[in-house]
Short mmCIF file of the C-alpha atoms (twelve columns), coordinates in Angstrom:
data_MODEL
# 
_entry.id   MODEL 
# 
loop_
_atom_site.group_PDB 
_atom_site.id 
_atom_site.type_symbol 
_atom_site.label_atom_id 
_atom_site.label_alt_id 
_atom_site.label_comp_id 
_atom_site.label_asym_id 
_atom_site.label_seq_id 
_atom_site.Cartn_x 
_atom_site.Cartn_y 
_atom_site.Cartn_z 
_atom_site.pdbx_PDB_model_num 
ATOM 1   C CA . UNK A 1   0.000    0.000   0.000   1 
ATOM 2   C CA . UNK A 2   2.894    2.356   0.814   1 
ATOM 3   C CA . UNK A 3   4.456    1.654   -2.568  1 
ATOM 4   C CA . UNK A 4   1.221    2.576   -4.271  1 
ATOM 5   C CA . UNK A 5   1.022    5.807   -2.316  1 
ATOM 6   C CA . UNK A 6   4.622    6.677   -3.147  1 
ATOM 7   C CA . UNK A 7   3.928    5.908   -6.812  1 
ATOM 8   C CA . UNK A 8   0.913    8.158   -6.823  1 
ATOM 9   C CA . UNK A 9   2.829    10.834  -4.975  1 
ATOM 10  C CA . UNK A 10  5.535    10.649  -7.608  1 
ATOM 11  C CA . UNK A 11  2.910    11.499  -10.187 1 
ATOM 12  C CA . UNK A 12  2.099    14.701  -8.297  1 
ATOM 13  C CA . UNK A 13  4.976    15.398  -5.877  1 
ATOM 14  C CA . UNK A 14  3.851    18.893  -5.075  1 
ATOM 15  C CA . UNK A 15  0.794    17.775  -3.014  1 
ATOM 16  C CA . UNK A 16  -0.881   14.610  -1.641  1 
ATOM 17  C CA . UNK A 17  -4.391   16.135  -1.712  1 
ATOM 18  C CA . UNK A 18  -5.468   14.591  -5.068  1 
ATOM 19  C CA . UNK A 19  -4.307   11.199  -3.837  1 
ATOM 20  C CA . UNK A 20  -6.371   11.524  -0.676  1 
ATOM 21  C CA . UNK A 21  -9.422   12.587  -2.633  1 
ATOM 22  C CA . UNK A 22  -9.058   9.652   -5.006  1 
ATOM 23  C CA . UNK A 23  -8.720   7.190   -2.150  1 
ATOM 24  C CA . UNK A 24  -11.716  8.756   -0.423  1 
ATOM 25  C CA . UNK A 25  -13.845  8.373   -3.536  1 
ATOM 26  C CA . UNK A 26  -12.774  4.770   -4.047  1 
ATOM 27  C CA . UNK A 27  -13.446  3.895   -0.397  1 
ATOM 28  C CA . UNK A 28  -16.832  5.555   -0.455  1 
ATOM 29  C CA . UNK A 29  -17.716  3.691   -3.650  1 
ATOM 30  C CA . UNK A 30  -16.639  0.381   -2.139  1 
ATOM 31  C CA . UNK A 31  -18.763  1.031   0.912   1 
ATOM 32  C CA . UNK A 32  -21.757  2.259   -1.062  1 
ATOM 33  C CA . UNK A 33  -21.764  -0.485  -3.682  1 
ATOM 34  C CA . UNK A 34  -23.309  -3.249  -1.495  1 
ATOM 35  C CA . UNK A 35  -26.033  -0.834  -0.433  1 
ATOM 36  C CA . UNK A 36  -26.825  0.085   -4.033  1 
ATOM 37  C CA . UNK A 37  -26.782  -3.547  -5.117  1 
ATOM 38  C CA . UNK A 38  -29.127  -4.559  -2.311  1 
ATOM 39  C CA . UNK A 39  -31.535  -1.697  -2.988  1 
ATOM 40  C CA . UNK A 40  -33.434  -3.694  -5.592  1 
ATOM 41  C CA . UNK A 41  -33.731  -6.669  -3.273  1 
ATOM 42  C CA . UNK A 42  -34.999  -4.459  -0.497  1 
ATOM 43  C CA . UNK A 43  -37.532  -2.913  -2.855  1 
ATOM 44  C CA . UNK A 44  -38.701  -6.367  -3.826  1 
ATOM 45  C CA . UNK A 45  -38.958  -7.381  -0.186  1 
ATOM 46  C CA . UNK A 46  -40.844  -4.199  0.654   1 
ATOM 47  C CA . UNK A 47  -43.173  -4.751  -2.253  1 
ATOM 48  C CA . UNK A 48  -43.929  -8.293  -1.119  1 
ATOM 49  C CA . UNK A 49  -44.368  -7.178  2.444   1 
ATOM 50  C CA . UNK A 50  -46.653  -4.414  1.278   1 
ATOM 51  C CA . UNK A 51  -48.733  -6.831  -0.772  1 
ATOM 52  C CA . UNK A 52  -48.918  -9.270  2.119   1 
ATOM 53  C CA . UNK A 53  -49.839  -6.498  4.505   1 
ATOM 54  C CA . UNK A 54  -52.478  -5.312  2.088   1 
ATOM 55  C CA . UNK A 55  -53.877  -8.806  1.798   1 
ATOM 56  C CA . UNK A 56  -53.895  -9.145  5.558   1 
ATOM 57  C CA . UNK A 57  -55.696  -5.822  5.860   1 
ATOM 58  C CA . UNK A 58  -58.203  -6.897  3.222   1 
ATOM 59  C CA . UNK A 59  -58.772  -10.141 5.089   1 
ATOM 60  C CA . UNK A 60  -59.272  -8.346  8.372   1 
ATOM 61  C CA . UNK A 61  -61.595  -5.870  6.694   1 
ATOM 62  C CA . UNK A 62  -63.437  -8.568  4.782   1 
ATOM 63  C CA . UNK A 63  -63.911  -10.766 7.815   1 
ATOM 64  C CA . UNK A 64  -66.454  -8.468  9.510   1 
ATOM 65  C CA . UNK A 65  -68.291  -8.080  6.192   1 
ATOM 66  C CA . UNK A 66  -68.598  -11.824 5.791   1 
ATOM 67  C CA . UNK A 67  -69.818  -12.355 9.316   1 
ATOM 68  C CA . UNK A 68  -73.494  -11.488 8.632   1 
ATOM 69  C CA . UNK A 69  -73.646  -13.741 5.578   1 
ATOM 70  C CA . UNK A 70  -71.944  -16.573 7.467   1 
ATOM 71  C CA . UNK A 71  -74.372  -16.233 10.356  1 
ATOM 72  C CA . UNK A 72  -77.306  -16.144 7.967   1 
ATOM 73  C CA . UNK A 73  -76.111  -19.240 6.102   1 
ATOM 74  C CA . UNK A 74  -75.627  -21.108 9.383   1 
ATOM 75  C CA . UNK A 75  -79.101  -20.103 10.547  1 
ATOM 76  C CA . UNK A 76  -80.630  -21.208 7.240   1 
ATOM 77  C CA . UNK A 77  -78.778  -24.516 7.401   1 
ATOM 78  C CA . UNK A 78  -79.831  -25.173 11.002  1 
ATOM 79  C CA . UNK A 79  -83.461  -24.353 10.237  1 
ATOM 80  C CA . UNK A 80  -83.519  -26.610 7.190   1 
ATOM 81  C CA . UNK A 81  -81.921  -29.507 9.066   1 
ATOM 82  C CA . UNK A 82  -84.319  -29.094 11.997  1 
ATOM 83  C CA . UNK A 83  -87.458  -29.133 9.848   1 
ATOM 84  C CA . UNK A 84  -86.061  -31.900 7.630   1 
ATOM 85  C CA . UNK A 85  -85.694  -34.136 10.673  1 
ATOM 86  C CA . UNK A 86  -89.034  -33.199 12.231  1 
ATOM 87  C CA . UNK A 87  -91.249  -33.398 9.115   1 
ATOM 88  C CA . UNK A 88  -89.393  -34.619 5.999   1 
ATOM 89  C CA . UNK A 89  -92.546  -35.057 3.888   1 
ATOM 90  C CA . UNK A 90  -93.626  -31.471 4.456   1 
ATOM 91  C CA . UNK A 91  -90.123  -30.251 3.661   1 
ATOM 92  C CA . UNK A 92  -90.112  -32.244 0.406   1 
ATOM 93  C CA . UNK A 93  -93.473  -30.772 -0.626  1 
ATOM 94  C CA . UNK A 94  -92.299  -27.298 0.289   1 
ATOM 95  C CA . UNK A 95  -89.082  -27.811 -1.683  1 
ATOM 96  C CA . UNK A 96  -91.063  -28.760 -4.795  1 
ATOM 97  C CA . UNK A 97  -93.385  -25.789 -4.315  1 
ATOM 98  C CA . UNK A 98  -90.418  -23.421 -4.035  1 
ATOM 99  C CA . UNK A 99  -88.966  -24.906 -7.229  1 
ATOM 100 C CA . UNK A 100 -92.285  -24.344 -8.974  1 
ATOM 101 C CA . UNK A 101 -92.207  -20.736 -7.778  1 
ATOM 102 C CA . UNK A 102 -88.725  -20.262 -9.243  1 
ATOM 103 C CA . UNK A 103 -86.600  -20.573 -6.081  1 
ATOM 104 C CA . UNK A 104 -84.180  -23.355 -6.989  1 
ATOM 105 C CA . UNK A 105 -81.412  -22.645 -4.485  1 
ATOM 106 C CA . UNK A 106 -80.642  -25.517 -2.081  1 
ATOM 107 C CA . UNK A 107 -81.086  -23.239 0.938   1 
ATOM 108 C CA . UNK A 108 -84.491  -21.931 -0.194  1 
ATOM 109 C CA . UNK A 109 -86.353  -24.150 2.300   1 
ATOM 110 C CA . UNK A 110 -84.360  -22.882 5.277   1 
ATOM 111 C CA . UNK A 111 -84.756  -19.298 4.094   1 
ATOM 112 C CA . UNK A 112 -88.521  -19.764 3.827   1 
ATOM 113 C CA . UNK A 113 -88.744  -21.101 7.387   1 
ATOM 114 C CA . UNK A 114 -86.677  -18.182 8.665   1 
ATOM 115 C CA . UNK A 115 -88.877  -15.702 6.802   1 
ATOM 116 C CA . UNK A 116 -91.990  -17.348 8.227   1 
ATOM 117 C CA . UNK A 117 -90.591  -17.229 11.763  1 
ATOM 118 C CA . UNK A 118 -89.524  -13.592 11.333  1 
ATOM 119 C CA . UNK A 119 -92.982  -12.662 9.987   1 
ATOM 120 C CA . UNK A 120 -94.646  -14.435 12.911  1 
ATOM 121 C CA . UNK A 121 -92.494  -12.696 15.540  1 
ATOM 122 C CA . UNK A 122 -92.613  -9.313  13.780  1 
ATOM 123 C CA . UNK A 123 -96.397  -9.340  13.412  1 
ATOM 124 C CA . UNK A 124 -96.878  -10.371 17.043  1 
ATOM 125 C CA . UNK A 125 -94.508  -7.679  18.333  1 
ATOM 126 C CA . UNK A 126 -96.116  -5.073  16.082  1 
ATOM 127 C CA . UNK A 127 -99.578  -5.963  17.342  1 
ATOM 128 C CA . UNK A 128 -98.352  -5.829  20.927  1 
ATOM 129 C CA . UNK A 129 -96.873  -2.348  20.413  1 
ATOM 130 C CA . UNK A 130 -100.067 -1.164  18.743  1 
ATOM 131 C CA . UNK A 131 -102.023 -2.403  21.749  1 
ATOM 132 C CA . UNK A 132 -99.727  -0.494  24.062  1 
ATOM 133 C CA . UNK A 133 -99.862  2.789   22.160  1 
ATOM 134 C CA . UNK A 134 -103.175 2.942   20.308  1 
ATOM 135 C CA . UNK A 135 -105.576 0.628   22.144  1 
ATOM 136 C CA . UNK A 136 -108.567 2.222   23.793  1 
ATOM 137 C CA . UNK A 137 -108.989 2.205   27.531  1 
ATOM 138 C CA . UNK A 138 -112.173 0.118   27.246  1 
ATOM 139 C CA . UNK A 139 -110.380 -2.782  25.532  1 
ATOM 140 C CA . UNK A 140 -110.090 -5.866  27.687  1 
ATOM 141 C CA . UNK A 141 -106.980 -7.941  28.157  1 
ATOM 142 C CA . UNK A 142 -108.591 -10.846 26.297  1 
ATOM 143 C CA . UNK A 143 -109.277 -8.741  23.206  1 
ATOM 144 C CA . UNK A 144 -105.732 -7.371  23.253  1 
ATOM 145 C CA . UNK A 145 -104.097 -10.787 23.461  1 
ATOM 146 C CA . UNK A 146 -106.498 -12.130 20.854  1 
ATOM 147 C CA . UNK A 147 -105.365 -9.358  18.514  1 
ATOM 148 C CA . UNK A 148 -101.713 -10.235 19.168  1 
ATOM 149 C CA . UNK A 149 -102.309 -13.952 18.561  1 
ATOM 150 C CA . UNK A 150 -104.297 -13.355 15.387  1 
ATOM 151 C CA . UNK A 151 -101.638 -10.965 14.085  1 
ATOM 152 C CA . UNK A 152 -98.927  -13.552 14.752  1 
ATOM 153 C CA . UNK A 153 -100.973 -16.215 12.967  1 
ATOM 154 C CA . UNK A 154 -101.471 -13.880 9.991   1 
ATOM 155 C CA . UNK A 155 -97.731  -13.244 9.849   1 
ATOM 156 C CA . UNK A 156 -97.077  -16.982 10.027  1 
ATOM 157 C CA . UNK A 157 -99.381  -17.839 7.103   1 
ATOM 158 C CA . UNK A 158 -98.546  -14.773 4.988   1 
ATOM 159 C CA . UNK A 159 -95.329  -16.220 3.398   1 
ATOM 160 C CA . UNK A 160 -97.265  -19.339 2.379   1 
ATOM 161 C CA . UNK A 161 -99.942  -17.221 0.671   1 
ATOM 162 C CA . UNK A 162 -97.298  -15.174 -1.120  1 
ATOM 163 C CA . UNK A 163 -95.579  -18.376 -2.249  1 
ATOM 164 C CA . UNK A 164 -98.858  -19.801 -3.575  1 
ATOM 165 C CA . UNK A 165 -99.494  -16.600 -5.512  1 
ATOM 166 C CA . UNK A 166 -95.994  -16.806 -6.931  1 
ATOM 167 C CA . UNK A 167 -96.611  -20.404 -8.045  1 
ATOM 168 C CA . UNK A 168 -99.842  -19.368 -9.801  1 
ATOM 169 C CA . UNK A 169 -98.050  -16.575 -11.637 1 
ATOM 170 C CA . UNK A 170 -95.291  -18.920 -12.765 1 
ATOM 171 C CA . UNK A 171 -97.789  -21.533 -13.923 1 
ATOM 172 C CA . UNK A 172 -99.605  -18.876 -15.933 1 
ATOM 173 C CA . UNK A 173 -96.335  -17.921 -17.582 1 
ATOM 174 C CA . UNK A 174 -95.476  -21.557 -18.291 1 
ATOM 175 C CA . UNK A 175 -98.914  -22.281 -19.742 1 
ATOM 176 C CA . UNK A 176 -98.775  -19.223 -21.986 1 
ATOM 177 C CA . UNK A 177 -95.227  -19.869 -23.154 1 
ATOM 178 C CA . UNK A 178 -95.355  -23.597 -23.775 1 
ATOM 179 C CA . UNK A 179 -97.290  -23.385 -27.106 1 
ATOM 180 C CA . UNK A 180 -94.654  -20.948 -28.381 1 
ATOM 181 C CA . UNK A 181 -92.016  -23.409 -27.253 1 
ATOM 182 C CA . UNK A 182 -93.749  -26.128 -29.272 1 
ATOM 183 C CA . UNK A 183 -93.895  -23.939 -32.397 1 
ATOM 184 C CA . UNK A 184 -90.191  -23.173 -32.170 1 
ATOM 185 C CA . UNK A 185 -89.446  -26.850 -31.625 1 
ATOM 186 C CA . UNK A 186 -91.353  -27.632 -34.841 1 
ATOM 187 C CA . UNK A 187 -89.206  -25.112 -36.708 1 
ATOM 188 C CA . UNK A 188 -86.018  -26.639 -35.267 1 
ATOM 189 C CA . UNK A 189 -87.210  -30.157 -36.118 1 
ATOM 190 C CA . UNK A 190 -88.027  -29.155 -39.715 1 
ATOM 191 C CA . UNK A 191 -84.560  -27.598 -39.976 1 
ATOM 192 C CA . UNK A 192 -82.974  -30.964 -39.142 1 
ATOM 193 C CA . UNK A 193 -81.869  -30.234 -35.596 1 
ATOM 194 C CA . UNK A 194 -81.937  -32.915 -32.928 1 
ATOM 195 C CA . UNK A 195 -84.218  -32.670 -29.918 1 
ATOM 196 C CA . UNK A 196 -81.347  -31.773 -27.577 1 
ATOM 197 C CA . UNK A 197 -80.015  -29.038 -29.864 1 
ATOM 198 C CA . UNK A 198 -83.547  -27.743 -30.449 1 
ATOM 199 C CA . UNK A 199 -84.244  -27.411 -26.731 1 
ATOM 200 C CA . UNK A 200 -80.995  -25.519 -26.210 1 
ATOM 201 C CA . UNK A 201 -81.730  -23.182 -29.118 1 
ATOM 202 C CA . UNK A 202 -85.331  -22.524 -28.095 1 
ATOM 203 C CA . UNK A 203 -84.298  -21.805 -24.504 1 
ATOM 204 C CA . UNK A 204 -82.152  -18.938 -25.785 1 
ATOM 205 C CA . UNK A 205 -84.956  -17.600 -27.973 1 
ATOM 206 C CA . UNK A 206 -87.466  -17.531 -25.093 1 
ATOM 207 C CA . UNK A 207 -85.120  -15.788 -22.644 1 
ATOM 208 C CA . UNK A 208 -86.723  -12.345 -23.092 1 
ATOM 209 C CA . UNK A 209 -90.395  -13.227 -23.429 1 
ATOM 210 C CA . UNK A 210 -90.602  -16.101 -20.917 1 
ATOM 211 C CA . UNK A 211 -87.485  -15.972 -18.678 1 
ATOM 212 C CA . UNK A 212 -88.634  -18.592 -16.157 1 
ATOM 213 C CA . UNK A 213 -89.534  -21.109 -18.864 1 
ATOM 214 C CA . UNK A 214 -86.217  -20.396 -20.570 1 
ATOM 215 C CA . UNK A 215 -84.344  -21.047 -17.331 1 
ATOM 216 C CA . UNK A 216 -86.048  -24.414 -16.881 1 
ATOM 217 C CA . UNK A 217 -85.297  -25.382 -20.477 1 
ATOM 218 C CA . UNK A 218 -81.650  -24.471 -19.935 1 
ATOM 219 C CA . UNK A 219 -81.637  -26.804 -16.947 1 
ATOM 220 C CA . UNK A 220 -82.988  -29.557 -19.211 1 
ATOM 221 C CA . UNK A 221 -80.167  -28.860 -21.661 1 
ATOM 222 C CA . UNK A 222 -77.585  -29.074 -18.876 1 
ATOM 223 C CA . UNK A 223 -79.055  -32.340 -17.619 1 
ATOM 224 C CA . UNK A 224 -78.862  -33.784 -21.137 1 
ATOM 225 C CA . UNK A 225 -75.227  -32.723 -21.394 1 
ATOM 226 C CA . UNK A 226 -74.531  -34.398 -18.062 1 
ATOM 227 C CA . UNK A 227 -75.758  -37.713 -19.470 1 
ATOM 228 C CA . UNK A 228 -79.355  -37.848 -18.300 1 
ATOM 229 C CA . UNK A 229 -81.847  -39.395 -20.684 1 
ATOM 230 C CA . UNK A 230 -84.340  -37.197 -22.500 1 
ATOM 231 C CA . UNK A 231 -87.357  -38.901 -20.921 1 
ATOM 232 C CA . UNK A 232 -86.055  -38.416 -17.387 1 
ATOM 233 C CA . UNK A 233 -85.097  -34.806 -18.073 1 
ATOM 234 C CA . UNK A 234 -88.573  -34.018 -19.444 1 
ATOM 235 C CA . UNK A 235 -90.251  -35.747 -16.489 1 
ATOM 236 C CA . UNK A 236 -88.170  -33.632 -14.130 1 
ATOM 237 C CA . UNK A 237 -89.200  -30.574 -16.164 1 
ATOM 238 C CA . UNK A 238 -92.848  -31.568 -15.774 1 
ATOM 239 C CA . UNK A 239 -92.406  -31.806 -11.996 1 
ATOM 240 C CA . UNK A 240 -90.767  -28.380 -11.874 1 
ATOM 241 C CA . UNK A 241 -93.402  -26.717 -14.050 1 
ATOM 242 C CA . UNK A 242 -96.358  -28.724 -12.637 1 
ATOM 243 C CA . UNK A 243 -98.091  -28.771 -16.043 1 
ATOM 244 C CA . UNK A 244 -99.951  -31.664 -17.599 1 
ATOM 245 C CA . UNK A 245 -98.894  -30.417 -21.032 1 
ATOM 246 C CA . UNK A 246 -95.234  -31.122 -20.257 1 
ATOM 247 C CA . UNK A 247 -96.035  -34.651 -19.096 1 
ATOM 248 C CA . UNK A 248 -98.004  -35.222 -22.292 1 
ATOM 249 C CA . UNK A 249 -95.069  -33.855 -24.268 1 
ATOM 250 C CA . UNK A 250 -92.687  -36.309 -22.612 1 
ATOM 251 C CA . UNK A 251 -95.090  -39.178 -23.318 1 
ATOM 252 C CA . UNK A 252 -95.407  -38.026 -26.932 1 
ATOM 253 C CA . UNK A 253 -91.653  -38.062 -27.461 1 
ATOM 254 C CA . UNK A 254 -91.321  -41.506 -25.898 1 
ATOM 255 C CA . UNK A 255 -94.089  -42.967 -28.063 1 
ATOM 256 C CA . UNK A 256 -92.712  -41.301 -31.179 1 
ATOM 257 C CA . UNK A 257 -89.310  -42.838 -30.477 1 
ATOM 258 C CA . UNK A 258 -90.722  -46.296 -29.815 1 
ATOM 259 C CA . UNK A 259 -93.100  -46.341 -32.810 1 
ATOM 260 C CA . UNK A 260 -90.746  -44.602 -35.227 1 
ATOM 261 C CA . UNK A 261 -93.227  -41.928 -36.308 1 
ATOM 262 C CA . UNK A 262 -92.353  -38.480 -37.632 1 
ATOM 263 C CA . UNK A 263 -91.309  -36.210 -34.791 1 
ATOM 264 C CA . UNK A 264 -92.173  -33.051 -36.682 1 
ATOM 265 C CA . UNK A 265 -95.712  -34.212 -37.430 1 
ATOM 266 C CA . UNK A 266 -96.275  -35.318 -33.840 1 
ATOM 267 C CA . UNK A 267 -95.060  -31.961 -32.524 1 
ATOM 268 C CA . UNK A 268 -97.305  -30.094 -34.957 1 
ATOM 269 C CA . UNK A 269 -100.390 -32.050 -33.886 1 
ATOM 270 C CA . UNK A 270 -99.542  -31.609 -30.216 1 
ATOM 271 C CA . UNK A 271 -99.015  -27.866 -30.701 1 
ATOM 272 C CA . UNK A 272 -102.434 -27.528 -32.354 1 
ATOM 273 C CA . UNK A 273 -104.038 -29.425 -29.484 1 
ATOM 274 C CA . UNK A 274 -102.374 -27.163 -26.929 1 
ATOM 275 C CA . UNK A 275 -103.554 -24.014 -28.683 1 
ATOM 276 C CA . UNK A 276 -107.063 -25.456 -28.908 1 
ATOM 277 C CA . UNK A 277 -106.932 -26.247 -25.202 1 
ATOM 278 C CA . UNK A 278 -105.780 -22.716 -24.386 1 
ATOM 279 C CA . UNK A 279 -108.624 -21.285 -26.481 1 
ATOM 280 C CA . UNK A 280 -111.060 -23.578 -24.691 1 
ATOM 281 C CA . UNK A 281 -109.839 -22.311 -21.316 1 
ATOM 282 C CA . UNK A 282 -110.305 -18.710 -22.473 1 
ATOM 283 C CA . UNK A 283 -113.857 -19.473 -23.669 1 
ATOM 284 C CA . UNK A 284 -114.609 -21.205 -20.379 1 
ATOM 285 C CA . UNK A 285 -113.538 -18.106 -18.449 1 
ATOM 286 C CA . UNK A 286 -115.607 -15.897 -20.746 1 
ATOM 287 C CA . UNK A 287 -118.745 -18.016 -20.256 1 
ATOM 288 C CA . UNK A 288 -118.216 -18.058 -16.484 1 
ATOM 289 C CA . UNK A 289 -118.068 -14.260 -16.346 1 
ATOM 290 C CA . UNK A 290 -121.879 -13.621 -16.239 1 
ATOM 291 C CA . UNK A 291 -122.302 -16.019 -13.326 1 
ATOM 292 C CA . UNK A 292 -119.471 -14.325 -11.462 1 
ATOM 293 C CA . UNK A 293 -120.877 -10.851 -12.172 1 
ATOM 294 C CA . UNK A 294 -124.277 -11.791 -10.741 1 
ATOM 295 C CA . UNK A 295 -122.949 -11.630 -7.182  1 
ATOM 296 C CA . UNK A 296 -121.655 -8.004  -7.265  1 
ATOM 297 C CA . UNK A 297 -124.708 -6.950  -9.278  1 
ATOM 298 C CA . UNK A 298 -127.029 -8.437  -6.666  1 
ATOM 299 C CA . UNK A 299 -125.102 -7.030  -3.722  1 
ATOM 300 C CA . UNK A 300 -124.278 -3.548  -5.054  1 
ATOM 301 C CA . UNK A 301 -126.843 -2.557  -7.694  1 
ATOM 302 C CA . UNK A 302 -130.077 -4.296  -6.653  1 
ATOM 303 C CA . UNK A 303 -130.368 -2.581  -3.220  1 
ATOM 304 C CA . UNK A 304 -129.934 0.839   -4.866  1 
ATOM 305 C CA . UNK A 305 -132.640 0.074   -7.443  1 
ATOM 306 C CA . UNK A 306 -135.016 -1.087  -4.732  1 
ATOM 307 C CA . UNK A 307 -134.371 2.037   -2.666  1 
ATOM 308 C CA . UNK A 308 -135.038 4.279   -5.671  1 
ATOM 309 C CA . UNK A 309 -138.287 2.445   -6.383  1 
ATOM 310 C CA . UNK A 310 -139.559 2.191   -2.820  1 
ATOM 311 C CA . UNK A 311 -138.479 5.459   -1.157  1 
ATOM 312 C CA . UNK A 312 -140.897 7.723   -3.168  1 
ATOM 313 C CA . UNK A 313 -143.827 5.481   -2.232  1 
ATOM 314 C CA . UNK A 314 -142.842 5.595   1.436   1 
ATOM 315 C CA . UNK A 315 -142.545 9.416   1.290   1 
ATOM 316 C CA . UNK A 316 -146.034 9.773   -0.234  1 
ATOM 317 C CA . UNK A 317 -147.542 7.435   2.324   1 
ATOM 318 C CA . UNK A 318 -146.010 9.320   5.228   1 
ATOM 319 C CA . UNK A 319 -147.101 12.666  3.732   1 
ATOM 320 C CA . UNK A 320 -150.736 11.558  3.484   1 
# 
């Protein structure tokens, strides 16, 4: 080292200051180089730590958000298991009714029981509060508790009534849309498409006009892709839709396959029969309208007519 210094000093014998500055720069560079080289690694480590911290924060923030849904799912599961053990036949009937209404989720039964329990408790509490705040002083304790009990019973049966109304609306949609489904199936059959491909195509075409029927047809298409036979898939469709027309359609396809008849001709005849049946139902409702109108006419109009005819006679008799 001394030889190097003497050599450098010989290059500039007048002063050692440039040599000192050069050595200082080289030493500083040697010290700073590991820090500069490790800067990228530290940035990578910081980035990973930052990502992991962010994920941890997201998990801690997401955990409270998921708590209500987790509690709700557990409550639905417990309710469904409890009623399934206590009355399995009723649960099976309710499950089929929910499917007919369009609720095909596996936890729909438990959700329905929770809604019914909540409606029962809410109606009873509401009636109790109304008794406390708005009941007259002359009301007896028996009448108050009777009002609370009747309100709770109304809240208990209200979800069932709403579900029945929903089933009727869905059945009306299915009955109105099934003839159109048959017409489109005839077009697909005439075009040379198979029954499976025709059902899949028609389900897409009916998505806007009859969404519930389209959803059920898509389920049939998925079942056929999964390997289920066409007869079983159509029978399951008939159970979901609760229509005799679908059962007849499944029987028609089975007989057409066994006998070797023309599928297009059989579908055309069946479609005409369905439209004739729908027209017959409309005519039946039209002919039943006068009999139904007789009740409001008798209750609302006849008393007014009698009063107009009798009151002048009574006034003249009292005047005389």
